[in-house]
C-alpha positions as a Markdown table, in Angstrom:
| # | Residue | x | y | z |
|---|---|---|---|---|
| 1 | Met | 31.2 | 16.1 | 0.0 |
| 2 | Lys | 28.4 | 13.6 | 0.6 |
| 3 | His | 25.1 | 13.8 | -1.3 |
| 4 | Ser | 22.0 | 11.8 | -0.5 |
| 5 | Asn | 19.6 | 10.6 | -3.2 |
| 6 | Thr | 16.8 | 10.2 | -0.7 |
| 7 | Gln | 14.7 | 12.8 | 1.2 |
| 8 | Arg | 13.0 | 12.6 | 4.5 |
| 9 | Asp | 9.2 | 12.8 | 4.4 |
| 10 | Val | 7.2 | 15.3 | 6.4 |
| 11 | Phe | 6.7 | 12.9 | 9.3 |
| 12 | Asn | 10.5 | 12.5 | 9.9 |
| 13 | Gln | 10.3 | 8.8 | 9.1 |
| 14 | Gln | 13.3 | 7.0 | 7.7 |
| 15 | Pro | 13.4 | 7.4 | 3.9 |
| 16 | Ile | 12.6 | 4.4 | 1.8 |
| 17 | Gln | 15.7 | 3.4 | 0.0 |
| 18 | Ala | 15.9 | 2.4 | -3.6 |
| 19 | Pro | 14.1 | -0.9 | -4.3 |
| 20 | Pro | 16.2 | -4.0 | -3.8 |
| 21 | Ala | 17.8 | -5.3 | -7.0 |
| 22 | Ser | 15.6 | -8.5 | -6.8 |
| 23 | Met | 12.4 | -6.4 | -6.5 |
| 24 | Ala | 13.5 | -4.2 | -9.4 |
| 25 | Phe | 14.3 | -7.2 | -11.5 |
| 26 | Leu | 11.0 | -9.0 | -10.8 |
| 27 | Trp | 8.8 | -6.0 | -11.4 |
| 28 | Ser | 10.8 | -4.8 | -14.4 |
| 29 | Arg | 10.2 | -8.2 | -16.0 |
| 30 | Thr | 6.5 | -7.3 | -15.9 |
| 31 | Asn | 6.9 | -3.6 | -17.0 |
| 32 | Met | 5.4 | -2.5 | -13.6 |
| 33 | Leu | 8.4 | -1.2 | -11.7 |
| 34 | Lys | 7.5 | 2.4 | -11.8 |
| 35 | Glu | 3.8 | 1.9 | -10.9 |
| 36 | Met | 4.6 | -0.5 | -8.0 |
| 37 | Trp | 7.5 | 1.6 | -6.7 |
| 38 | Asp | 5.1 | 4.6 | -6.7 |
| 39 | Val | 2.7 | 2.7 | -4.4 |
| 40 | Val | 5.6 | 1.6 | -2.2 |
| 41 | Gln | 6.9 | 5.2 | -1.8 |
| 42 | Ala | 3.4 | 6.6 | -1.1 |
| 43 | Val | 2.5 | 4.0 | 1.5 |
| 44 | Gly | 5.9 | 3.8 | 3.1 |
| 45 | Ala | 5.7 | 7.5 | 4.0 |
| 46 | Trp | 2.8 | 6.9 | 6.4 |
| 47 | Pro | 3.6 | 6.9 | 10.1 |
| 48 | Gly | 4.1 | 3.4 | 11.6 |
| 49 | Ile | 4.2 | 1.6 | 8.3 |
| 50 | Ala | 6.6 | -1.3 | 7.8 |
| 51 | Ile | 7.2 | -2.9 | 4.4 |
| 52 | Ala | 8.8 | -6.4 | 4.4 |
| 53 | Thr | 9.8 | -8.6 | 1.5 |
| 54 | Asp | 8.9 | -12.2 | 1.1 |
| 55 | Pro | 9.1 | -14.6 | -1.8 |
| 56 | Asn | 5.8 | -13.5 | -3.3 |
| 57 | Gly | 6.3 | -9.7 | -3.0 |
| 58 | Leu | 6.0 | -7.1 | -0.3 |
| 59 | Cys | 3.8 | -7.0 | 2.8 |
| 60 | Val | 2.6 | -3.7 | 4.1 |
| 61 | Val | 2.1 | -3.8 | 7.9 |
| 62 | Leu | 1.0 | -1.4 | 10.6 |
| 63 | Arg | 1.8 | -2.4 | 14.1 |
| 64 | Gly | 1.5 | -6.1 | 13.3 |
| 65 | Val | -1.7 | -5.7 | 11.2 |
| 66 | Thr | -1.3 | -6.6 | 7.5 |
| 67 | Leu | -2.8 | -3.9 | 5.3 |
| 68 | Gly | -2.0 | -5.4 | 2.0 |
| 69 | His | 0.3 | -7.6 | 0.0 |
| 70 | Leu | 2.0 | -6.3 | -3.1 |
| 71 | Arg | 2.6 | -9.3 | -5.4 |
| 72 | Trp | 5.4 | -9.5 | -8.0 |
| 73 | Asn | 2.7 | -9.8 | -10.7 |
| 74 | Gly | 1.4 | -6.3 | -9.9 |
| 75 | Arg | -1.6 | -7.5 | -7.9 |
| 76 | Ile | -2.3 | -6.1 | -4.5 |
| 77 | Asp | -4.3 | -8.3 | -2.0 |
| 78 | Leu | -6.3 | -6.4 | 0.6 |
| 79 | Pro | -7.8 | -8.2 | 3.6 |
| 80 | Phe | -11.0 | -6.3 | 4.0 |
| 81 | Thr | -14.1 | -7.6 | 5.7 |
| 82 | Pro | -16.6 | -9.4 | 3.4 |
| 83 | Glu | -19.1 | -6.5 | 3.8 |
| 84 | Leu | -16.6 | -3.8 | 2.9 |
| 85 | Gly | -15.1 | -6.0 | 0.1 |
| 86 | Asp | -18.5 | -6.4 | -1.4 |
| 87 | Arg | -19.1 | -2.7 | -1.4 |
| 88 | Leu | -15.7 | -2.0 | -3.0 |
| 89 | Val | -16.4 | -4.6 | -5.7 |
| 90 | Ala | -19.9 | -3.2 | -6.3 |
| 91 | Glu | -18.4 | 0.3 | -6.7 |
| 92 | Gln | -15.7 | -1.1 | -9.1 |
| 93 | Met | -12.9 | 0.0 | -6.9 |
| 94 | Ala | -11.5 | -3.5 | -6.7 |
| 95 | Thr | -12.3 | -7.1 | -7.7 |
| 96 | Arg | -12.4 | -10.4 | -6.0 |
| 97 | Asp | -9.7 | -13.0 | -6.3 |
| 98 | Pro | -11.6 | -16.2 | -7.0 |
| 99 | Glu | -8.9 | -18.3 | -5.4 |
| 100 | Ser | -8.8 | -16.5 | -2.0 |
| 101 | Asp | -12.0 | -14.4 | -2.0 |
| 102 | Arg | -9.8 | -11.4 | -1.1 |
| 103 | Val | -10.3 | -8.0 | -2.5 |
| 104 | Val | -7.6 | -7.3 | -5.1 |
| 105 | Ile | -6.5 | -4.6 | -7.5 |
| 106 | Asp | -4.1 | -5.1 | -10.4 |
| 107 | Val | -1.8 | -2.1 | -10.8 |
| 108 | Arg | -1.0 | -1.4 | -14.4 |
| 109 | Thr | -1.4 | 2.4 | -14.9 |
| 110 | Gly | -1.0 | 5.7 | -13.0 |
| 111 | Ala | -4.8 | 5.6 | -12.3 |
| 112 | Asp | -4.4 | 2.1 | -10.7 |
| 113 | Val | -1.6 | 3.5 | -8.5 |
| 114 | Asp | -3.9 | 6.2 | -7.2 |
| 115 | Arg | -6.7 | 3.7 | -6.5 |
| 116 | Ala | -4.2 | 1.3 | -4.9 |
| 117 | Val | -2.9 | 4.0 | -2.6 |
| 118 | Trp | -6.5 | 5.0 | -1.8 |
| 119 | Leu | -7.5 | 1.4 | -0.9 |
| 120 | Leu | -4.3 | 0.9 | 1.2 |
| 121 | Arg | -5.1 | 4.2 | 3.0 |
| 122 | Leu | -8.6 | 2.9 | 3.8 |
| 123 | Ala | -7.0 | -0.2 | 5.3 |
| 124 | Tyr | -4.5 | 2.0 | 7.2 |
| 125 | Leu | -7.3 | 4.1 | 8.6 |
| 126 | Lys | -9.3 | 1.1 | 9.6 |
| 127 | Ala | -6.3 | -0.4 | 11.4 |
| 128 | Ser | -5.2 | 2.9 | 13.1 |
| 129 | Pro | -6.5 | 4.0 | 16.5 |
| 130 | Lys | -9.0 | 6.9 | 16.6 |
| 131 | Val | -7.5 | 9.8 | 14.8 |
| 132 | Gln | -7.9 | 13.2 | 16.4 |
| 133 | Val | -9.5 | 15.9 | 14.2 |
| 134 | Cys | -8.2 | 19.4 | 14.5 |
| 135 | Gly | -6.3 | 18.6 | 17.7 |
| 136 | Cys | -9.4 | 17.6 | 19.6 |
| 137 | Asp | -11.2 | 14.3 | 20.2 |
| 138 | Gln | -14.8 | 15.6 | 20.3 |
| 139 | Gly | -16.0 | 13.4 | 17.4 |
| 140 | Gly | -15.8 | 13.4 | 13.7 |
| 141 | Leu | -17.1 | 15.5 | 10.9 |
């Protein structure tokens, strides 16, 4: 009898498999495997999301639009506009990376996971087409 250790999400997307050994090794060397994997699982369940590896970490993409980059050091880079980035920094939701001037968050705790998922969801909603509310398209709330 076969048993699966993954479950389908509510959107019938393919389940995210266990992290590749290289990802687990790199993040475990920084004691952030659980936190970063929690971010990957939450974001990977959203419709249309693709997560690809590269030498520096994982790239979260929606239909060709990069929503964020999860670095092996636990930092997540988010390509928000300067205006939105300034507001997020002012409200202490994120910081600025002095090298790239991107909005970033360092994931170290469960609270950081929640904030990272929230910021990635903001990027997701900005990149998504107009979302219908209550099955109609007669405006927002």
